[in-house]
Every structure is written in structure tokens, then in C-alpha cells.
N, C-alpha and C positions, 0 to 999 in steps of 0.2 A: 166459619158458620157451619151449622149442622147440615149434613146431606139429607135430601129427601129420603123418607123411609124406604121407598122402592129401590133407590140407588144403593142405600146401605145394605138392604137385603140381598141385592144382586152381588155386591162385593163379598158379602159373607158366603153366599152360595158358591161363588167362583173360588174363594179360598178353600172351602170345604172340598170342592171338586179337585183342586190341585193337590191337596194333602191326602186324599182318601187312599190312594194306592200305597203310599208310604205308611199310613196308619195301619192298614190291613197287614202289611208285611211285618211291622213292629209287633203287632198282636201275636202273630204266628211265632215270631222269634222268641218272645218272652215265654209263651206257653210251652214251647219245646223244652224249656228249663224248669217248668213249674208243675208239680203234681196237682191233680185235681183236689186232693185233700190237704193242700198246703197249710190251711188254717189249723188243722189238728195234728200236724207234725212238729216236733221240737226242732230247734236249730241244729242240735247235735244229730238228730235222726236224718235231717235233710242232707247234712254234710258227710254222712258215713254210709247210708244205705245205698245199695246198688240201684241204679236207674234202669228203666225198661230195656235200654240198649247196652247194658253192661258197664256203664261208666259210673263215676261218683261225682256229684255236683260240687263245684268249688265252694269252699267255706264262705268266700266273700259273697256269693249269691245266696247261700243259706241264711247268712246273717242279714242280708238286705231284705229278703222276703219276709223275715220275722220282724226286723226293726222298722223298715219303711213299709208299714203294714197296709198302706193304701193299695199296694200292688196285689194283695190277696183278693181284691174285688174282681180281678180278672178271672177268678175261679168261683165267682158268686153270680148266680142267675140275676140278670137285670130286673126280672119280675120281683125277686126278693128285695133288691135294693130299693125298688119303688116304694115298698111298704115300711122300710126301717124308720126308726125315730131319727130326726135330723142330727141329734147329738152323736149317734153312731158314726156318721160321716164326719162331723166336725172334729171328732177326737182321733181320727186317723192321722198318722204321721206322714206328711207329704214333703218334708224338707229335702232338698238335694236331688230331686228327680231328674233323670236324664231326659233328653228329647225323645228317645225311643220309648221310654216308660210313659212319658206324657202323651205320646201319640196313641199308645195302646189304651190308656185309661180314657182318653177323650172319645175314641171310637166306641169303647165298651159302654160308656155312659150316655152317649149322645141321644139315643132313642128314649131312654127313660127320663132324661133331663127335659125333653120336650113335653112330657106328661106333667112334670113338676111345674114347668112354665105355664102350661094351660090351667093348672090348678092353683096358681100362686096367690089367689085371694085367700086361700086357706093357709093358716099360719105355718104349719109344719112343712107344707109343700113349698111355701115361699122361702123358708130357711134352707131347704135342700137345693132349690133353684139358685139361691144366692151363693151357696157353697160351690156349686158347679160353675157358676159364672166366674168366680175367683180362680178356680182351676183352669178354666178355659182362657181367661185373660193372661195368666202366667204362661200357659202353653203357647199362646199366640205370640207372646213376646219372645220366648226362646226359639220358636220355629222361625220367626221373622229374622232374628239375628243369624241363625244357621243358614237360611235361604240367601240372605244378602252376602254372607261370607263365601258360600260356594259359587255364587255368581261371579265373585271377584277373583277367587283363588282356585276354583275347581272342586268337583265332587269327590267323594271317597274313591280311591283307586287312581285318581288323577289330581292329586292335591300336593304339589311340590312345596317344600319348605325352604325359606331363605337360609343361606349359609354364609359363613364369613367370606368365602370366595365370591359369592353372588348375593349380597345382602338385599338387593333390590328386586330379586326374582323369587316369587313364591310367597307363601304365607309367612308373615313375620312373627306370629304369636307363639309363645313358648308354653309347653305343657297344656294344662286344661284351660288355658286362656283361649286356645283354638277350639271352636265349637265342635269340630269333628273328634278331637281327642277327648273332650268333655263328654261327648255322647257315647264314646267307647269305654267309659269307666263307670260301671262294669260293661264288658262286652257281652252281647247276646248272639254272637256269630256262630256259636257251636250248636250242637243238637244232642240233648240228653234223653231222647226217646219218649218224652211225655207228649201226649196228644196236643196238636195245635188247634183242634176243633173246640167248639163251644160246649165243652163238657164241664158240668158244675157239681160241686158238692151238694148233696141233698140237704135242703134247709130244714132245721128243726122246727122253724115256724110253720113251714108248709105241712109238716106231719100233723100239726094240731088241726082240729076241726076249723075249717075256714070261717065258721061263724063264731068261733070262740075268741072273742076280742080279749078276754082276760088272759088266755094263754099267750097270745101274741104280745100283749103288753108286758107280761112277766118275762118272756124270753128277751125282749128288747131291753128291759130294765137290767137283766143279768148281763147282757152283752155290754151295755153302757157301763155298768159297775166294774166289769173286768178291764175295759179300756181305761177307765178313770184311775183304777188302782195301779195299772201298769204305768200310766203317765206320771202318777204321783211318786211312784218308786223311782222313776227315771229322774224326776226333778230333785228328789231328796238326795240321790246319789251325786248329781251334778253339784249340789251345794256342799255336800260332804267332801267331795274331791276337788272342789273349787273349779269345776269346769274342765278338769283334765279328762279328755275324751277317752284315752287309752284305759285309764283306771276305771272309768264309768263302764266301759264296755266289758272289762274283766268282771266287774261286780255283777253285771247283768247276766 
């Protein structure tokens, strides 16, 4: 049977309180790897240009920031996200996110999502709230699996693995079957000198007159068209190469 609303809300608040510190750390870790203008840099530029502390970002992360483009919202002002057309969010690629990535996205969106929830009688706000709820549900599932796993086998740094000599001692899961190893692929444990603060790319929508609804609509339509074209090319390549991921990646 369904729990009383007040009890449901208390459970939700308790969960949010338990995960907040880890979510905040996840946000900082990813931002140390991500330039403020990530959206406007090519994959090649991200993987070859020197970072603020004299390093070069690994190509795996450059590729991830451009391909799994939902991560780019971590450098987008939530006030701008509040105003975007729902299709802009719905067309973001979200497959294969790690727990660390899901933590950061959840924290970044939580405030603006509450505004969508309050306005959900309006069609566009309802679509954005529905998109967030799906993201939240998937995050909660992955986080719950991780939480139960470390309760049983220990947290990072104290997470022994079963061996042939001692098969009954430690985590028995191999490779990314283990939630800790899955979360570390890719790893965000390094520091590439990019600011961990809430610094965002200046929105082109913000530059328009705030009363100019036509400018906003045009900008959003252009963003949607770009996202749609990118997804269409990806789908076309997958069909051409019959789903061979390596060939599709090369073609992209």
C-alpha cells in the first residue's frame, strides 16, 4: 500500500540529506575536468589544449563531454535551463552515465526542477518535470545499488575483492559489474585546473532583450535543430555500420 504523503516526503528528504555531501563532491570533481566553455570547444581541442594547471585532458573525457552531452549542463546556468524548450533536454544523450555523473546532474538540476514541478500544469514545464523525474528515478536506482553494495563489501579504499585463494571474502563481482569500478569508468579523481565553482558560459538567450520572446524562440529552435541533426547523423551512421560502435565513433 502507498505510504502517507508526509511519510513519503520524509523518506525523500532523508535520502536527499544522506546523498547531498557526496553529490557536492561529485560536482566539484567533474568541474575540475570541465572548462566553462565546454559546449563551444571541439572534442579535438578539449583533448589537445593545455589546461589551466598545465596538463592535457585525457581523450576519453573529451569524447565523453561531447558525446554524452547532458554533462555540459553542469556549465549551464540553471536559470537558463529553466527557460529552455523541453525538447532541448529530451534530446540530450544520457545513456551510460556513472553514479558520479548522475550525482552532479541531480544536484545541479534539483532547484530548477522544483520550479518545473510547481508550474507543471503548463505543458512545457510538465514535460521538463517529467524528464527530470526520469533522470531522478534512474539516479536513485543506481545510487541505491551502490549504497547496498558498499554496506556489504566496504567503501572505496576499503573494498577488498574475492580471490581464488579466498573466494568467500570480499566483493565477488568482476570488472564493471562492481558498482565501484563502474563508477570509476571514467575516473574523475584527478584535477585539471578548471574551476570547481558555479561558473557558467554566458547564454546567448540571456544577451537578447528579456522581453524579446521571438529572439528566445529562435535561439531555442536553433539549438533544437542542431541537437536533432546530430542525433540523426548518429542514427544514420549506426545503421550504415550496423551498430559497430568503433566504426561509428571514427565516423563521428
